[in-house]
Z-matrix of the N, CA and C atoms (Angstrom, degrees):
N
C 1 1.447
C 2 1.515 1 109.50
N 3 1.290 2 117.02 1 142.57
C 4 1.459 3 122.10 2 -179.64
C 5 1.521 4 108.37 3 -83.18
N 6 1.350 5 115.03 4 128.21
C 7 1.459 6 118.28 5 -174.34
C 8 1.524 7 112.56 6 -93.41
N 9 1.301 8 118.33 7 -59.77
C 10 1.461 9 120.98 8 -179.80
C 11 1.518 10 108.65 9 -145.05
N 12 1.333 11 117.85 10 159.45
C 13 1.454 12 119.95 11 -177.68
C 14 1.527 13 113.89 12 -61.30
N 15 1.333 14 118.13 13 -34.35
C 16 1.470 15 119.80 14 -176.33
C 17 1.520 16 112.23 15 -74.94
N 18 1.303 17 118.39 16 -43.65
C 19 1.464 18 121.83 17 -178.24
C 20 1.514 19 109.30 18 -124.35
N 21 1.298 20 115.51 19 60.96
C 22 1.457 21 120.23 20 -178.06
C 23 1.518 22 109.27 21 -70.55
N 24 1.300 23 115.81 22 134.66
C 25 1.457 24 120.94 23 175.69
C 26 1.504 25 108.18 24 -127.54
N 27 1.296 26 115.03 25 159.37
C 28 1.454 27 119.52 26 -179.10
C 29 1.520 28 108.41 27 -146.14
N 30 1.302 29 115.55 28 146.98
C 31 1.449 30 119.78 29 173.19
C 32 1.520 31 106.65 30 -87.28
N 33 1.312 32 117.10 31 104.49
C 34 1.460 33 121.55 32 -173.72
C 35 1.515 34 112.61 33 -95.30
N 36 1.322 35 118.96 34 11.25
C 37 1.460 36 121.29 35 -178.08
C 38 1.527 37 113.22 36 -56.05
N 39 1.335 38 119.50 37 -40.78
C 40 1.459 39 116.62 38 179.29
C 41 1.521 40 112.70 39 -66.67
N 42 1.310 41 117.90 40 -19.28
C 43 1.459 42 120.42 41 -173.38
C 44 1.515 43 113.23 42 -104.57
N 45 1.311 44 119.01 43 -52.23
C 46 1.460 45 119.99 44 -172.69
C 47 1.515 46 112.44 45 -143.10
N 48 1.297 47 118.51 46 26.27
C 49 1.454 48 120.23 47 -176.85
C 50 1.516 49 110.10 48 80.31
N 51 1.292 50 116.81 49 -179.49
C 52 1.455 51 120.35 50 -177.61
C 53 1.520 52 110.68 51 -73.94
N 54 1.326 53 116.18 52 137.79
C 55 1.462 54 120.37 53 178.52
C 56 1.525 55 111.67 54 -73.10
N 57 1.311 56 116.99 55 -15.76
C 58 1.466 57 119.70 56 -175.30
C 59 1.521 58 113.00 57 -108.56
N 60 1.330 59 119.43 58 10.84
C 61 1.456 60 120.93 59 -176.06
C 62 1.526 61 112.81 60 -60.64
N 63 1.313 62 117.81 61 -44.41
C 64 1.459 63 121.47 62 -174.25
C 65 1.529 64 113.11 63 -98.24
N 66 1.300 65 117.07 64 17.01
C 67 1.471 66 120.31 65 179.49
C 68 1.518 67 109.67 66 -99.76
N 69 1.343 68 115.97 67 150.99
C 70 1.463 69 120.27 68 -179.61
C 71 1.518 70 111.48 69 -72.34
N 72 1.306 71 117.42 70 -29.22
C 73 1.457 72 120.67 71 178.83
C 74 1.518 73 109.02 72 -113.55
N 75 1.288 74 115.79 73 164.26
C 76 1.459 75 119.01 74 177.73
C 77 1.523 76 110.50 75 -102.46
N 78 1.336 77 116.02 76 30.08
C 79 1.462 78 120.57 77 177.11
C 80 1.522 79 109.08 78 -67.92
N 81 1.333 80 117.45 79 146.50
C 82 1.466 81 119.59 80 176.91
C 83 1.530 82 110.94 81 -63.69
N 84 1.303 83 115.65 82 145.91
C 85 1.454 84 121.11 83 180.00
C 86 1.525 85 108.02 84 -88.88
N 87 1.350 86 117.84 85 121.95
C 88 1.471 87 118.55 86 176.99
C 89 1.535 88 109.66 87 -70.29
N 90 1.304 89 115.78 88 137.13
C 91 1.456 90 120.63 89 -177.06
C 92 1.519 91 110.57 90 -114.27
N 93 1.321 92 115.79 91 143.61
C 94 1.459 93 119.25 92 176.25
C 95 1.527 94 109.08 93 -77.74
N 96 1.305 95 116.09 94 165.42
C 97 1.466 96 120.52 95 179.63
C 98 1.525 97 111.20 96 -61.48
N 99 1.347 98 116.51 97 -38.67
C 100 1.462 99 119.92 98 -179.29
C 101 1.524 100 110.91 99 -62.17
N 102 1.337 101 116.27 100 -43.88
C 103 1.451 102 119.67 101 -178.86
C 104 1.528 103 110.87 102 -67.93
N 105 1.322 104 115.75 103 -37.29
C 106 1.461 105 119.95 104 177.65
C 107 1.526 106 110.66 105 -61.83
N 108 1.331 107 115.78 106 -42.85
C 109 1.464 108 119.99 107 178.58
C 110 1.527 109 110.98 108 -64.04
N 111 1.348 110 115.85 109 -38.34
C 112 1.456 111 119.72 110 178.26
C 113 1.523 112 110.86 111 -63.48
N 114 1.330 113 116.63 112 -43.39
C 115 1.456 114 119.74 113 178.22
C 116 1.519 115 111.30 114 -63.74
N 117 1.328 116 116.63 115 -38.44
C 118 1.466 117 119.77 116 176.80
C 119 1.534 118 110.58 117 -62.58
N 120 1.336 119 116.17 118 -40.81
C 121 1.462 120 120.00 119 177.02
C 122 1.523 121 110.83 120 -61.75
N 123 1.345 122 116.42 121 -43.13
C 124 1.465 123 120.66 122 178.82
C 125 1.524 124 110.66 123 -60.67
N 126 1.320 125 116.47 124 -42.36
C 127 1.464 126 119.81 125 -179.59
C 128 1.527 127 111.03 126 -63.58
N 129 1.332 128 116.19 127 -42.84
C 130 1.463 129 120.04 128 -179.86
C 131 1.527 130 111.39 129 -64.51
N 132 1.328 131 116.87 130 -36.25
C 133 1.467 132 120.80 131 -177.17
C 134 1.518 133 113.33 132 -85.26
N 135 1.312 134 118.51 133 -8.73
C 136 1.452 135 121.86 134 -174.79
C 137 1.522 136 110.36 135 -57.69
N 138 1.334 137 115.32 136 129.14
C 139 1.451 138 121.52 137 179.69
C 140 1.521 139 113.71 138 91.20
N 141 1.331 140 118.23 139 -13.29
C 142 1.465 141 119.51 140 178.21
C 143 1.527 142 108.80 141 -91.98
N 144 1.323 143 117.33 142 154.17
C 145 1.465 144 119.84 143 -178.60
C 146 1.526 145 111.47 144 -68.07
N 147 1.333 146 115.80 145 151.26
C 148 1.463 147 120.50 146 177.82
C 149 1.519 148 109.74 147 -69.15
N 150 1.319 149 114.23 148 141.97
C 151 1.455 150 120.28 149 175.02
C 152 1.514 151 107.25 150 -108.43
N 153 1.307 152 117.14 151 130.91
C 154 1.454 153 120.39 152 -177.61
C 155 1.519 154 110.28 153 -96.13
N 156 1.322 155 116.01 154 169.74
C 157 1.455 156 121.53 155 -179.59
C 158 1.517 157 111.71 156 -104.15
N 159 1.303 158 117.63 157 17.82
C 160 1.455 159 120.36 158 -179.88
C 161 1.527 160 110.36 159 -68.88
N 162 1.307 161 114.40 160 160.57
C 163 1.460 162 119.82 161 -179.33
C 164 1.521 163 110.52 162 -65.23
N 165 1.297 164 115.94 163 129.85
C 166 1.455 165 122.32 164 177.42
C 167 1.528 166 106.65 165 -107.09
N 168 1.323 167 118.47 166 128.32
C 169 1.467 168 119.55 167 -178.54
C 170 1.527 169 111.58 168 -56.49
N 171 1.308 170 115.34 169 134.17
C 172 1.457 171 121.31 170 -178.68
C 173 1.525 172 110.25 171 -114.16
N 174 1.316 173 115.89 172 160.01
C 175 1.459 174 120.51 173 179.61
C 176 1.525 175 111.51 174 -64.74
N 177 1.331 176 117.53 175 -28.68
C 178 1.460 177 120.81 176 -175.96
C 179 1.512 178 114.80 177 -86.08
N 180 1.330 179 117.95 178 0.21
C 181 1.463 180 119.64 179 -179.93
C 182 1.520 181 110.07 180 -70.70
N 183 1.320 182 115.29 181 154.01
C 184 1.460 183 120.59 182 -178.39
C 185 1.525 184 111.16 183 -75.00
N 186 1.316 185 114.81 184 142.14
C 187 1.460 186 120.25 185 175.58
C 188 1.522 187 109.13 186 -84.01
N 189 1.324 188 116.50 187 167.23
C 190 1.461 189 120.38 188 -177.27
C 191 1.529 190 112.38 189 -60.50
N 192 1.321 191 117.16 190 -40.49
C 193 1.463 192 118.92 191 -179.20
C 194 1.529 193 110.98 192 -66.45
N 195 1.343 194 116.65 193 -31.40
C 196 1.464 195 119.74 194 177.43
C 197 1.526 196 110.63 195 -69.92
N 198 1.328 197 116.21 196 -40.60
C 199 1.467 198 119.97 197 177.19
C 200 1.523 199 110.71 198 -61.18
N 201 1.333 200 116.20 199 -43.90
C 202 1.467 201 120.03 200 179.36
C 203 1.528 202 110.69 201 -64.49
N 204 1.326 203 117.72 202 -37.51
C 205 1.469 204 121.11 203 178.66
C 206 1.522 205 110.89 204 -66.23
N 207 1.326 206 117.56 205 -37.72
C 208 1.467 207 121.50 206 177.57
C 209 1.519 208 110.04 207 -63.68
N 210 1.328 209 116.47 208 -44.68
C 211 1.467 210 120.83 209 -179.04
C 212 1.526 211 110.42 210 -64.21
N 213 1.332 212 116.54 211 -44.55
C 214 1.465 213 120.07 212 179.50
C 215 1.527 214 110.95 213 -63.13
N 216 1.325 215 116.93 214 -43.02
C 217 1.460 216 120.69 215 179.97
C 218 1.526 217 110.48 216 -65.52
N 219 1.307 218 116.63 217 -36.68
C 220 1.466 219 121.94 218 178.12
C 221 1.532 220 110.49 219 -62.25
N 222 1.351 221 116.71 220 -43.08
C 223 1.472 222 119.83 221 179.42
C 224 1.523 223 112.14 222 -70.50
N 225 1.325 224 117.13 223 -27.99
C 226 1.466 225 120.23 224 177.63
C 227 1.529 226 111.84 225 -75.37
N 228 1.331 227 117.70 226 -22.77
C 229 1.473 228 122.00 227 -177.35
C 230 1.533 229 110.44 228 -132.10
N 231 1.331 230 118.09 229 63.94
C 232 1.470 231 119.75 230 -175.02
C 233 1.531 232 114.17 231 -70.34
N 234 1.321 233 117.35 232 -17.21
C 235 1.465 234 120.41 233 -177.16
C 236 1.534 235 113.38 234 -85.96
N 237 1.319 236 117.23 235 -2.42
C 238 1.463 237 120.77 236 -177.59
C 239 1.530 238 110.48 237 -96.14
N 240 1.317 239 115.94 238 150.00
C 241 1.463 240 121.20 239 174.58
C 242 1.530 241 110.23 240 -75.06
N 243 1.329 242 115.30 241 162.29
C 244 1.469 243 118.27 242 -173.90
C 245 1.522 244 112.91 243 -67.55
N 246 1.332 245 118.28 244 -33.14
C 247 1.465 246 119.14 245 179.07
C 248 1.526 247 111.02 246 -68.91
N 249 1.329 248 114.85 247 -47.10
C 250 1.466 249 118.62 248 178.02
C 251 1.525 250 110.40 249 -62.35
N 252 1.317 251 116.07 250 -40.55
C 253 1.455 252 121.56 251 179.66
C 254 1.534 253 110.98 252 -58.79
N 255 1.328 254 116.68 253 -43.12
C 256 1.470 255 120.39 254 -179.50
C 257 1.521 256 110.81 255 -61.67
N 258 1.332 257 117.22 256 -42.85
C 259 1.461 258 119.10 257 -178.20
C 260 1.530 259 111.68 258 -76.74
N 261 1.337 260 117.05 259 -27.05
C 262 1.470 261 119.49 260 172.99
C 263 1.533 262 110.17 261 -64.75
N 264 1.336 263 116.98 262 -38.16
C 265 1.468 264 120.74 263 178.02
C 266 1.519 265 111.01 264 -65.26
N 267 1.325 266 116.78 265 -38.32
C 268 1.467 267 120.41 266 177.92
C 269 1.530 268 109.65 267 -65.70
N 270 1.340 269 116.37 268 -45.47
C 271 1.469 270 120.40 269 -179.81
C 272 1.528 271 112.23 270 -63.97
N 273 1.340 272 116.94 271 -33.53
C 274 1.460 273 121.18 272 -178.31
C 275 1.532 274 112.05 273 -88.20
N 276 1.334 275 117.90 274 4.13
C 277 1.469 276 123.01 275 -178.27
C 278 1.534 277 112.50 276 56.68
N 279 1.319 278 115.66 277 38.55
C 280 1.462 279 120.27 278 176.67
C 281 1.518 280 108.68 279 -87.50
N 282 1.315 281 116.89 280 -62.66
C 283 1.463 282 123.71 281 179.54
C 284 1.520 283 107.59 282 -148.25
N 285 1.310 284 116.94 283 139.44
C 286 1.462 285 120.87 284 174.91
C 287 1.529 286 107.48 285 -100.19
N 288 1.326 287 115.76 286 89.20
C 289 1.467 288 121.27 287 179.69
C 290 1.516 289 108.27 288 -131.73
N 291 1.307 290 115.93 289 145.26
C 292 1.463 291 119.55 290 178.55
C 293 1.528 292 109.50 291 -71.21
N 294 1.329 293 117.98 292 164.57
C 295 1.466 294 120.90 293 -174.94
C 296 1.526 295 115.42 294 -59.16
N 297 1.318 296 118.69 295 -40.24
C 298 1.468 297 119.63 296 -174.96
C 299 1.525 298 112.90 297 -64.09
N 300 1.338 299 120.93 298 -49.84
C 301 1.466 300 118.38 299 176.20
C 302 1.527 301 112.45 300 -62.07
N 303 1.326 302 117.03 301 -32.80
C 304 1.461 303 120.04 302 178.14
C 305 1.522 304 110.24 303 -62.36
N 306 1.312 305 116.06 304 -45.86
C 307 1.465 306 120.57 305 178.65
C 308 1.520 307 110.57 306 -63.12
N 309 1.314 308 117.15 307 -45.15
C 310 1.467 309 121.52 308 -177.48
C 311 1.527 310 110.93 309 -59.01
N 312 1.319 311 117.91 310 -44.41
C 313 1.463 312 120.51 311 -177.99
C 314 1.519 313 111.57 312 -76.43
N 315 1.323 314 117.81 313 -33.47
C 316 1.449 315 120.58 314 177.16
C 317 1.527 316 110.74 315 -66.69
N 318 1.322 317 117.68 316 -41.31
C 319 1.461 318 121.21 317 179.76
C 320 1.519 319 112.09 318 -71.21
N 321 1.312 320 117.29 319 -31.60
C 322 1.461 321 120.86 320 -177.49
C 323 1.531 322 111.22 321 -65.70
N 324 1.293 323 118.41 322 -28.02
C 325 1.464 324 121.42 323 -175.24
C 326 1.536 325 112.98 324 -107.30
N 327 1.321 326 117.81 325 18.79
C 328 1.478 327 119.97 326 178.17
C 329 1.485 328 110.87 327 -66.61
C-alpha cells in the first residue's frame, strides 16, 4: 500500500518479489512517481491477457494485387524516383498508395 507521496512504499510481492529482500535493513524503499504509476498500471492490468506490440493488419494496408501492381509499375519506370512514381500510379489509376509503401514494396522485389 502506498503511504505518502514522499516515502511511498508498496508491497511488490505479487509482481516482482519483495523489494527489501536483498537489503541490509528492512526500511521501506522510497519510490519515484514514475515507478508508482508503473505499479498502479500493473495492478490495473493484473489478470488481463498480455497485449503485444506486433503488427496488427489494418484496413489501409496494401493487398497483394496492389503490391504486384507497384512492382510492375516500378519496373516499367525505373528512371523515376519513388515519390514521383507513387503519384504517377495515382494519376494512371494503377494503385492509390502513398510514396513510402510504394518504395518499400519496390525495393523488396529488386
